[in-house]
Each structure stands twice: as C-alpha cells, then as structure tokens.
C-alpha positions in Angstrom: 135.8 140.6 152.3 135.9 136.8 152.3 139.4 135.4 153.1 141.2 133.3 150.5 140.5 129.5 150.6 144.1 128.8 151.8 143.2 130.7 155.0 140.6 128.1 155.9 142.9 125.3 154.8 145.4 126.5 157.5 142.6 126.6 160.1 141.7 123.1 159.3 145.3 122.0 159.6 145.5 123.7 163.0 142.3 122.1 163.9 144.0 118.7 163.6 146.5 119.7 166.2 143.8 121.2 168.5 141.8 118.0 168.4 144.9 115.9 169.3 145.6 118.2 172.2 142.0 117.9 173.4 142.2 114.1 173.2 145.4 114.1 175.1 144.0 116.4 177.8 141.0 114.0 178.1 143.3 111.2 179.1 143.5 112.5 182.6 145.9 110.4 184.7 146.7 108.1 181.7 148.6 110.8 179.7 151.9 108.9 180.2 152.8 106.2 177.8 151.2 107.7 174.7 152.6 105.9 171.7 153.7 108.9 169.7 154.8 106.9 166.7 151.3 105.5 166.4 149.9 109.1 166.7 152.3 110.3 164.0 151.5 107.4 161.7 147.8 107.7 162.2 147.8 111.4 161.3 150.0 110.7 158.4 147.7 108.0 157.1 144.8 110.5 157.2 146.7 113.0 155.3 147.8 110.5 152.7 144.2 109.4 152.2 143.0 113.0 152.1 145.6 113.9 149.5 144.7 110.8 147.5 141.0 111.6 147.5 141.1 115.3 146.9 144.3 116.0 144.9 145.2 113.0 142.7 143.3 112.0 139.5 143.4 108.4 140.7 141.7 109.4 143.9 138.9 111.2 142.0 138.6 108.2 139.8 138.2 106.0 142.9 135.4 108.3 144.2 133.6 108.2 140.9 133.9 104.5 140.6 132.7 104.0 144.2 129.8 106.3 143.6 128.8 104.4 140.4 129.0 101.1 142.3 126.8 102.3 145.1 124.4 103.8 142.7 124.1 100.4 140.9 123.5 98.6 144.2 120.9 101.1 145.3 119.1 100.7 141.9 119.0 97.0 142.6 117.8 97.5 146.1 114.9 99.7 144.8 113.4 96.7 142.9 112.3 95.1 146.2 111.2 98.4 147.7 109.2 99.4 144.6 107.5 96.0 144.6 106.5 96.3 148.3 105.5 100.0 148.5 104.6 100.9 144.9 104.1 104.7 144.3 105.4 105.4 147.8 108.9 104.3 146.7 109.2 107.0 144.1 111.9 109.4 145.0 111.6 113.2 144.8 110.7 114.3 141.2 110.2 110.8 139.9 107.1 109.7 138.0 105.8 106.1 138.0 103.7 104.1 135.6 100.4 105.8 134.7 101.9 109.2 135.5 101.8 108.7 139.2 104.0 111.4 140.8 106.2 111.1 143.8 104.9 112.2 147.2 108.5 113.4 148.1 111.2 111.8 150.2 110.0 109.3 152.8 112.9 108.1 154.9 111.1 105.0 156.4 110.1 103.7 152.9 112.6 104.9 150.4 115.9 104.9 152.4 115.8 102.7 155.5 114.7 99.5 153.8 118.0 99.5 151.8 119.6 98.3 155.1 118.0 94.9 154.5 119.5 94.6 151.0 123.0 95.6 152.1 122.9 93.3 155.1 122.1 90.4 152.8 124.7 91.4 150.3 127.4 91.7 153.1 126.4 88.2 154.3 126.9 86.8 150.7 130.3 88.6 150.4 131.3 87.2 153.8 130.3 83.7 152.8 132.3 84.0 149.6 135.4 85.1 151.5 135.6 88.4 149.7 134.9 90.6 152.7 137.5 88.8 154.7 140.2 89.6 152.1 139.4 93.3 152.1 139.4 93.4 156.0 142.7 91.5 156.0 144.3 94.0 153.7 143.4 97.0 156.0 144.2 95.1 159.2 147.7 94.4 157.8 148.2 98.1 157.1 147.1 99.1 160.6 149.4 96.5 162.2 152.4 97.6 160.3 151.9 101.4 160.5 150.0 102.0 163.7 151.5 99.2 165.8 148.2 97.7 166.7 147.8 94.2 168.1 146.4 91.5 165.7 142.9 91.6 167.3 142.8 95.4 167.5 143.8 95.8 163.9 141.3 93.2 162.8 138.5 94.9 164.8 139.3 98.4 163.5 139.5 97.2 159.9 136.1 95.4 160.4 134.4 98.6 161.6 134.8 100.2 158.1 132.5 97.6 156.7 130.2 96.4 159.5 128.7 97.9 162.6 128.0 96.1 165.9 128.8 92.8 164.1 132.4 93.7 164.6 132.1 92.3 168.1 131.2 88.9 166.7 134.2 89.0 164.2 136.7 89.4 167.0 134.8 87.4 169.6 137.5 84.8 170.3 139.8 87.6 171.5 137.4 89.9 173.3 137.7 88.5 176.8 141.5 88.9 176.8 141.7 92.3 175.2 143.3 95.1 177.3 141.4 98.2 178.4 143.2 100.2 175.7 142.2 97.7 173.0 138.6 97.7 174.0 138.5 101.5 174.1 140.1 101.7 170.6 137.5 99.2 169.3 134.6 101.1 170.8 135.8 104.4 169.5 136.3 103.0 166.0 132.8 101.4 166.0 131.2 104.8 166.9 133.5 106.9 164.6 133.0 105.0 161.3 129.9 104.0 159.4 129.1 100.5 158.3 128.6 99.7 154.6 125.1 98.4 155.5 123.8 101.9 156.2 125.8 103.7 153.4 122.9 103.4 151.0 120.5 105.1 153.4 122.8 108.1 153.8 123.3 108.2 150.0 119.6 108.3 149.3 119.1 111.1 151.8 121.7 113.3 150.1 122.0 112.1 146.5 119.5 114.6 145.1 121.7 117.4 146.5 125.1 115.8 146.2 125.3 113.7 143.0 128.6 112.1 144.1 128.0 111.8 147.8 128.5 108.0 148.1 132.2 108.1 147.1 132.8 110.8 149.7 131.0 108.9 152.5 133.2 105.9 151.8 136.4 108.1 151.9 135.2 109.7 155.2 134.8 106.3 156.8 138.2 105.2 155.6 139.9 108.4 157.0 138.0 108.0 160.3 139.6 104.5 160.9 143.2 105.7 161.6 141.8 108.9 163.1 139.9 106.8 165.7 143.2 105.0 166.6 145.0 108.3 167.0 142.3 109.7 169.4 141.8 106.4 171.3 145.6 106.0 171.9 145.9 109.6 173.1 143.0 109.1 175.5 143.7 105.5 176.6 147.4 104.6 176.0 148.3 100.9 176.3 149.3 100.0 179.8 149.5 96.2 179.4 150.8 93.7 176.9 148.1 92.7 174.4 147.5 89.0 174.0 147.7 89.2 170.2 150.6 91.6 169.9 152.4 91.0 166.6 150.0 88.2 165.5 148.4 88.3 162.1 144.8 87.2 162.5 142.1 86.4 159.9 138.3 86.1 160.0 136.7 82.7 159.6 135.8 81.8 156.0 132.1 81.3 156.5 129.3 81.4 159.0 126.6 79.6 157.0 126.0 76.3 155.3 125.5 77.9 151.9 124.8 81.1 150.0 121.0 80.8 150.3 121.2 80.5 154.1 123.6 83.5 154.1 121.2 85.6 152.2 118.2 84.6 154.4 120.1 85.2 157.7 121.5 88.4 156.3 118.0 89.6 155.5 116.7 88.7 158.9 119.6 90.6 160.6 118.8 93.5 158.3 115.2 93.6 159.4 116.4 93.6 163.0 118.8 96.5 162.3 116.0 98.4 160.4 113.6 98.0 163.3 116.3 99.1 165.7 117.0 102.3 163.7 113.3 103.1 163.3 112.7 102.6 167.0 115.6 104.9 167.9 114.4 107.6 165.6 110.8 107.3 166.9 111.8 107.4 170.6 114.6 109.9 170.5 112.9 112.4 168.2 109.8 112.3 170.4 111.9 112.7 173.6 113.8 115.7 172.0 110.5 117.3 171.0 109.2 116.9 174.6 112.5 118.4 176.0 112.1 121.3 173.6 108.6 122.0 174.8 109.8 122.0 178.4 112.8 124.2 177.5 110.5 126.5 175.5 108.1 126.9 178.5 111.0 127.6 180.9 112.6 129.9 178.4 109.3 131.8 178.0 109.3 132.4 181.8 112.8 133.9 181.4 112.0 135.9 178.3 113.7 133.4 175.9 110.9 131.4 174.2 113.2 130.3 171.3 115.5 128.2 173.4 115.8 124.5 172.3 118.2 121.6 172.5 119.3 122.2 168.9 120.1 125.8 169.8 122.1 124.8 172.9 124.0 122.0 171.1 124.6 124.3 168.1 126.3 126.9 170.3 128.2 124.2 172.1 129.5 122.8 168.8 130.1 126.2 167.2 133.8 126.4 168.2 134.4 122.9 166.7 132.9 124.0 163.4 135.3 127.0 163.4 138.4 124.8 164.1 137.4 122.5 161.2 137.7 125.4 158.9 134.0 126.2 158.4 133.5 129.9 157.5 132.0 131.8 160.4 128.8 132.5 158.4 128.1 128.8 158.3 129.7 127.7 161.6 126.6 127.9 163.7 124.5 125.9 161.2 127.2 123.2 160.9 127.6 123.2 164.7 123.9 122.5 165.1 124.2 119.5 162.8 127.1 118.1 164.8 125.2 118.6 168.0 122.1 117.1 166.5 124.0 114.0 165.4 125.2 113.5 169.0 121.6 113.5 170.2 119.3 112.1 167.6 121.7 110.2 165.2 123.3 111.0 161.9 120.2 110.1 159.9 118.4 113.2 161.2 121.5 115.3 160.9 122.1 114.3 157.2 118.4 114.9 156.5 118.7 118.4 157.9 121.9 119.0 156.0 120.0 118.1 152.8 117.2 120.5 153.8 119.7 123.3 154.5 121.3 123.0 151.1 118.0 122.7 149.3 116.9 126.0 150.9 120.3 127.7 150.4 120.9 127.6 154.1 124.7 127.4 153.7 126.8 130.1 152.1 129.8 128.0 151.0 130.2 124.6 149.3 133.2 124.2 151.6 130.9 124.1 154.6 128.8 121.3 153.0 131.9 119.3 152.3 133.3 119.6 155.8 129.9 118.8 157.4 129.3 115.7 155.3 132.6 114.3 156.5 132.2 115.3 160.1 128.7 113.8 160.3 129.9 110.4 158.9 129.9 108.3 162.0 127.8 106.6 164.7 128.9 109.1 167.4 125.6 109.6 169.2 124.1 108.7 172.6 122.2 105.7 171.3 125.5 104.1 170.1 126.7 103.8 173.6 123.9 101.5 174.5 124.2 99.6 171.1 127.9 98.9 171.2 128.4 98.5 175.0 125.4 96.2 175.0 126.6 94.3 171.9 130.1 93.8 173.3 128.9 93.1 176.8 126.6 90.3 175.6 129.7 88.5 174.4 131.7 89.0 177.6 129.3 89.7 180.5 132.1 89.6 183.0 133.5 92.9 181.7 130.2 94.8 181.3 131.1 97.2 184.2 134.4 98.1 182.5 132.6 98.6 179.1 130.0 100.8 180.7 132.6 103.0 182.2 134.3 103.4 178.9 131.1 104.0 176.9 130.6 107.7 177.2 134.3 108.4 177.1 134.4 106.4 173.8 131.5 108.6 172.5 133.6 111.7 173.2 136.5 110.1 171.5 134.4 109.2 168.5 133.1 112.7 168.3 136.6 114.1 168.3 137.5 111.5 165.6 134.7 112.6 163.2 135.7 116.3 163.8 139.3 115.3 162.9 138.0 113.7 159.7 136.1 117.0 159.0 139.5 118.8 159.5 141.1 116.6 156.9 138.4 117.3 154.4 138.7 121.1 155.2 142.5 120.9 154.8 142.3 119.6 151.2 139.2 121.6 150.1 140.0 124.1 147.4 136.9 126.2 147.8 135.5 125.3 144.4 132.7 123.0 143.4 133.6 120.7 146.3 131.3 117.9 146.9 129.1 118.6 143.9 131.8 118.1 141.4 134.4 116.1 143.3 136.7 119.1 143.1 137.3 119.4 146.9 
C-alpha cells in the first residue's frame, strides 16, 4: 500500500534539515561563526518561494506566464535554426513543407543553438539596462534578508540570469572578496542555471512536460537563497567584507550600441555553444571508456553489468529518498543526480525525458522533484569553467580558488538537493509538473 502524499511531504521537509546538517558537518574546522540568522532567512525565503509557486493562484499564474514567454522566445529562436538546418530542425512529431517528417530530437541542432539566440537577447537587455534592474531588485532582497555584502548579493543575484559572465559583472570587487564571499559566489554559480541555457533544457523536456519552463525558472530562483544557506554553513565569514552594507549596481552598458551588443552577444553564444558541445563530446566518450573498463573488470569478478551510472546511482540513492522520492523511483532519480555530477545536466535531463517517455518512473512526484534537483551546473566540468573564469580575472588567487573548487561543487550539489526538497515539500501528489498542480 502506497503511503499518503503528506508522508512524502514530511520526508522532504526533514530532508531540508538533513542537508543543512551535512553542509555544517562539511565545514570542518570552520563550524564556528555560522551566521544562523542568514541560514534561517535563507531557508525561509526558499519556503516562501515554494509556497508561492505551488500553492497560490498568483504563483501558478506566474509559472504559466513565464512558460508562455519562454515558448514565444523559443519560437523566435527556431526561425534562425530552421533557416540554417532545414528539415533537421523539425522537432519530434512535426511535419515540414512538402510533408517532410521529423527525424526525431537532435540535441546539437534543435536545442543547443538556442544558446546563441539567448546570449544575444541577454546582451540587448543588458545594453538597455533592463537586466540590471532585475538583478538590482534581487540583490537588494538578498542584502536585507540574508545579510550579504554588496558585492556578494550582486554576484548571487547575477547567477540567476547569467553563468560564468557573473565574474565579469562583479570584477571590480573580486580581488578584495573574502574567502567566504568567493565560496558563496562559486556555489551560487554552480547551483543555479543561466537564462542563456534555459531554452535548451525546455526543448529537451517540453514534449514531456508542457509547462517545464516555468518550473525551471522557479527552481533557479529557489536555488539562489539555498546556495547562500549551504555556502555559509560550509564557509562562514571570518573577515570583514570590503563591500559590507554597500548597495552596488551593474554598469549601464558594455557596448557602443544595440547592434554591437547583438553581434558580441552572438559571438559569445557561439563560444558557449562550442564549449558545451566539446564537454559533451569529451565527457560522454570518457565515461563510455570508463564503463568498458569497469565492465571488463566486473566480468572478471562476475559482475558484468557494473558501470559508472550504476555506481553513482547507488551513491545518490539515499539523497533521492531524503528529497521525498518514493522508494520505487529513488534509484532511477539517484542515477540522474549522479549522472548530472559527471556528464552535465544536459544528459541528465535528456535521460529524464527518456525515462518518462518509456514510463520509467512510477510517480509524477518523482519527475517533479528530479526536474528541480537537476536544475544546476553542479558537475565536474563546472569546477574548471568557473574556477578558470574567476581565476582569469584575479590570477593572484588562483590557488585559493582551486582549493575551493571541488568543495563548492559539493556545496552546489547539496544546494540542488535542497531545492528538490522544497519541490517535494509542496508537491500534492497530483498532476504535478504536467498540470502545474504540484
């Protein structure tokens, strides 16, 4: 007999506490000086955002409006993709001119190129000053509630909308940031997703989850205060931040005009696209090689089915349970979380879509929690991306950044699991992600 939905809600709530304890234990000798008001406010902000999204009519309206906006942007992005790739750009089930049918979903052609469009759009919004206003709004909230320094709050707010470019946005303050501030910023960068790749995730899952874009946005918003909670539990502030109490703003424009902004944004989008494709090519190939070696060694020991996915799945299985995933789906969700850590969230989301298309998960609750828990850059490649990106702007502290890199990856992983707990806490066991019911 399956327990009532409230039973799993309680488990998810308890999972929030467990993750906070794990983060605190991970601090080692730095456990003293934890800013408990920041932790309390951070958890409170997550719960407020979760309640808004899952229980209030206004929250559901926000998700629907966000989803419609992303869908409209993606439809615009498809114009350039269709012009360049023709029939290859047709999504699953679509039919083109002359009755040409889709070849199915092709990640490198139908989804990844949207990065270029969203990078150009972000550059235009930045040039117009609109992006700065939104970032300023969130940074003010983080300063007042979480007690962050001006540079720290600005950086965490920026991570919701951009990726490694966050380093450039807070560049004037990086060199004088404390260890705790840098760690918080690295954690937030790895725990959230940039708006520039949101379209790619949406296209991967949209044919399974009609309203996925709104939930991905809400997951990234919830992960921002969650990242602060975990980061401050693991690396409490030991010094006085240079920008403590200061309200900072981003510069009004980086380009001479809107045309230059669009051109440079497109170029940066191509660089990001090539970087993502290169990571997928290399990491998937390396994982396949590792699986062959493990399979050969396992065959000698009478366990030919052993693989990295299986190992990571069993390692992440307990975390799936504490997020409130029913035990029938816990191993499958654990494999997705482990897979994300190794070969990026792009592959994990694609496998989640495949699981659901094949009926591989028993409960809609599991899909909801998994979609939130996977929403982040918490994978091995991010350590090199963000440590390298930040280090390029302050080479004198590259050693310190390198030492913080994998600790920040662990913190970001805990953050995304905490976000999964929030989704599980407010899930009602109904239509969930498919119908925005929770």
